[in-house]
C-alpha positions in Angstrom: 0.2 -0.2 0.1 1.3 3.6 -0.7 0.8 7.2 -0.6 1.4 9.9 -2.8 1.7 13.5 -2.2 -2.0 13.8 -2.9 -2.9 12.3 0.0 -0.5 13.8 2.0 -1.9 17.0 1.1 -4.8 16.0 2.3 -3.9 15.0 5.7 -2.2 17.9 6.1 -5.7 19.8 5.6 -7.4 17.5 7.7 -4.9 18.0 10.5 -5.9 22.1 10.3 -9.2 21.4 10.4 -8.8 18.7 13.7 -6.8 21.6 15.0 -4.4 19.3 17.4 -3.0 15.5 17.8 -4.9 13.1 16.2 -4.8 9.0 16.1 -4.5 7.5 12.6 -5.6 4.2 11.7 -4.1 3.1 8.1 -5.5 -0.4 6.7 -2.0 -1.9 5.3 1.3 -0.1 6.0 1.2 3.4 3.8 4.5 3.6 2.3 5.0 7.3 1.7 5.8 7.9 -2.4 7.4 11.1 -2.5 10.7 13.0 -2.0 11.8 14.6 0.6 11.6 18.0 -1.3 7.7 17.4 -1.7 7.0 16.7 1.7 8.9 19.6 3.3 6.8 21.6 1.0 3.6 20.0 2.3 4.0 20.0 6.0 6.7 22.8 6.3 8.7 23.5 9.4 7.1 20.7 11.5 9.2 18.3 9.2 11.9 20.1 7.4 15.4 18.6 8.5 13.7 16.2 10.9 12.7 13.2 8.6 14.1 10.0 9.2 14.3 7.2 6.2 14.2 3.6 6.1 17.3 1.2 6.0 15.2 -1.0 3.5 14.1 1.9 1.0 15.5 0.6 -1.9 14.1 -2.5 -2.1 10.6 -1.3 -1.7 11.1 1.6 -4.1 11.7 -1.0 -6.2 8.9 -3.1 -5.5 6.4 0.1 -6.2 8.4 0.5 -9.3 9.6 4.2 -8.3 13.3 3.7 -8.6 13.3 6.1 -11.4 11.9 9.2 -9.2 13.0 8.0 -5.5 16.1 7.3 -4.0 15.1 7.4 -0.3 11.7 6.3 1.4 10.8 8.5 4.4 9.5 6.1 7.3 6.0 6.9 7.6 5.6 5.8 11.4 8.2 8.9 12.0 6.9 11.3 9.5 3.3 11.4 11.2 4.8 11.5 14.2 6.3 14.6 13.1 3.2 15.7 12.3 1.1 15.1 15.4 -0.3 11.7 14.5 -0.1 8.4 16.6 0.0 6.0 14.4 -1.2 2.5 13.8 -1.5 0.0 11.0 -3.4 -3.0 10.5 -3.1 -5.8 7.2 -3.3 -9.2 6.8 0.0 -9.8 6.7 2.9 -8.3 8.9 5.6 -6.9 6.4 6.8 -3.8 8.0 6.9 -4.9 11.2 4.4 -2.8 13.0 1.0 -4.2 11.5 -1.5 -5.8 13.5 -2.9 -8.7 11.7 -6.4 -7.9 11.0 -8.5 -9.8 8.2 -11.1 -7.1 6.8 -13.2 -9.6 5.3 -14.5 -10.3 8.9 -15.5 -7.6 11.5 -12.9 -6.3 13.2 -12.0 -6.4 17.0 -14.4 -4.0 19.2 -11.3 -2.1 20.6 -10.7 -0.6 17.2 -14.2 1.1 17.1 -14.9 5.0 17.1 -11.2 5.4 17.8 -9.4 7.2 15.2 -9.7 10.9 14.1 -8.3 9.6 10.7 -8.6 6.4 8.9 -6.7 6.0 5.8 -7.1 3.5 2.9 -4.2 3.7 0.8 -5.5 0.8 -1.6 -6.8 -2.1 0.6 -10.3 -2.4 0.2 -10.0 -3.6 -3.2 -8.4 -6.0 -2.2 -10.8 -7.7 0.2 -13.3 -9.8 -1.3 -16.0 -8.8 1.7 -15.7 -5.1 0.3 -18.6 -4.5 1.9 -17.5 -5.6 5.6 -14.4 -4.0 5.0 -16.4 -0.6 4.2 -18.6 -1.3 7.8 -14.9 -1.8 9.6 -13.2 1.2 8.5 -16.5 3.4 8.9 -16.9 1.6 12.6 -13.3 2.9 13.3 -13.8 6.1 12.5 -14.7 8.9 15.7 -17.5 11.1 15.6 -15.9 14.1 13.8 -13.5 12.2 12.3 -12.2 11.7 8.5 -11.6 8.3 6.3 -9.2 9.0 3.3 -9.6 6.8 0.2 -7.4 5.9 -2.6 -8.8 3.0 -4.6 -8.8 2.0 -8.4 -11.4 3.3 -10.7 -10.0 1.8 -14.1 -6.9 -0.5 -12.9 -8.2 -4.2 -14.5 -6.9 -7.2 -12.4 -5.2 -4.9 -9.8 -7.5 -6.1 -7.3 -10.9 -7.7 -6.8 -12.8 -4.8 -7.7 -12.7 -1.2 -9.5 -15.0 1.1 -7.7 -17.7 4.1 -8.8 -18.1 7.2 -7.0 -21.4 6.4 -6.1 -20.3 3.5 -4.1 -18.9 5.9 -1.5 -21.6 8.6 -1.9 -24.3 6.0 -1.1 -22.5 4.1 1.6 -21.5 7.3 3.3 -24.6 9.1 3.0 -26.5 6.3 4.5 -23.9 6.0 7.5 -23.8 9.5 8.6 -20.9 10.7 7.0 -20.5 13.7 4.2 -18.2 13.3 1.4 -15.8 16.5 1.9 -14.3 15.6 -1.4 -14.3 13.1 -4.6 -12.1 13.1 -7.7 -10.5 10.9 -10.1 -7.1 10.8 -10.4 -4.5 9.8 -13.2 -0.5 9.0 -13.5 1.8 6.6 -12.9 4.5 8.8 -11.1 4.7 10.6 -7.9 2.6 13.5 -9.0 -0.7 12.5 -9.8 -3.5 14.7 -12.1 -6.8 15.2 -10.6 -10.1 15.2 -12.5 -13.7 15.5 -12.3 -16.1 12.9 -12.5 -20.0 13.0 -11.6 -20.6 11.6 -8.1 -23.9 9.7 -9.7 -24.4 10.2 -13.6 -23.3 8.0 -16.4 -19.7 8.9 -17.5 -17.2 7.4 -20.1 -13.4 7.9 -21.7 -11.9 7.3 -17.7 -8.2 7.7 -18.2 -6.0 4.7 -18.4 -5.0 3.4 -14.8 -7.3 6.1 -13.0 -8.1 5.9 -9.4 -10.5 7.6 -7.1 -9.5 9.8 -3.9 -12.1 10.3 -1.8 -12.6 11.9 1.7 -15.6 11.5 4.1 -16.3 13.2 7.3 -18.5 11.2 10.2 -21.0 13.8 11.1 -22.8 11.2 13.7 -22.3 8.5 15.0 -25.3 5.7 14.2 -25.5 2.2 13.7 -24.1 1.4 10.3 -26.0 -0.5 7.5 -26.3 -1.3 4.0 -27.4 1.3 1.5 -29.4 1.3 -1.7 -28.2 2.9 -4.8 -29.2 6.2 -5.0 -31.1 5.8 -8.7 -33.1 3.0 -7.1 -34.0 5.1 -4.5 -35.1 7.9 -6.8 -37.1 5.3 -8.6 -39.1 3.7 -5.8 -39.9 7.2 -4.8 -41.2 7.8 -8.5 -42.9 4.7 -8.4 -44.3 4.4 -5.3 
C-alpha cells in the first residue's frame, strides 16, 4: 500500500481542521511515495530537516516501480509523529514489522471502533473479497467528527478484485452518517498525480488509463451502520411508490 503527495496534502488539510493531535489507523502499511522536497513543501517547518528514512527503502521503492523518481523512502511512522499523528496499522500480514494482523473480510475487533480521527485506505479495500464488510470496519473505526481518506482504483483492471464507482462511496457514506468532503478522479503513474472531475452519480465515459478515485468523508454523527440502496433505485422507488 502507498500514499502519494495528493494524499499527504489531504492529511495535512485534515490536521488543520482537527487543530490538534490525532489518532490515525491505516489499512495496510502506507509507504510514503514522495521525495524529501515534496514532503517538506507540504508539511513545512514541522518536518524540515527532521525526516527519517528507512534502511530497507531501496527494495521497497523497487517493489513499487518508483526507482526512477525516488532514491530514499521516508519512515512513515516517524513522519506522522512529526505532524502530531499517533499512527497505527492493520494488515492481513506483517510486512513492515508494526502491523496488527486483522482480516478485514470479517468484523474487526471491538477495541478498534470509534477510536480514530483519521482512517486511511491507501488502496486496501479493493483487495478484500468481502468489500462491504471492509467498508463497515473502516467506517466503524472512525470517531465522531473524524475523517476517512480513500485512494482506490477506478480503472485498473486486475489490480484487485474490484474497480469502484463514485456512487459506491456517496451512497455508503450518506447512508451511514458521513459527509463526502472531496471526491475526484486521479490519473498518472508517477509521484505527482493529476486530478480530474467525475460525476458523483451520473454515467460517464472515457476514463483515463489506470485511473483511481480519491475520496474524503467526514463522520458527522455516530449511528448504527447499514447497507445502502443505490441512489438511482431510491429515486425510482420514490417515483413509482
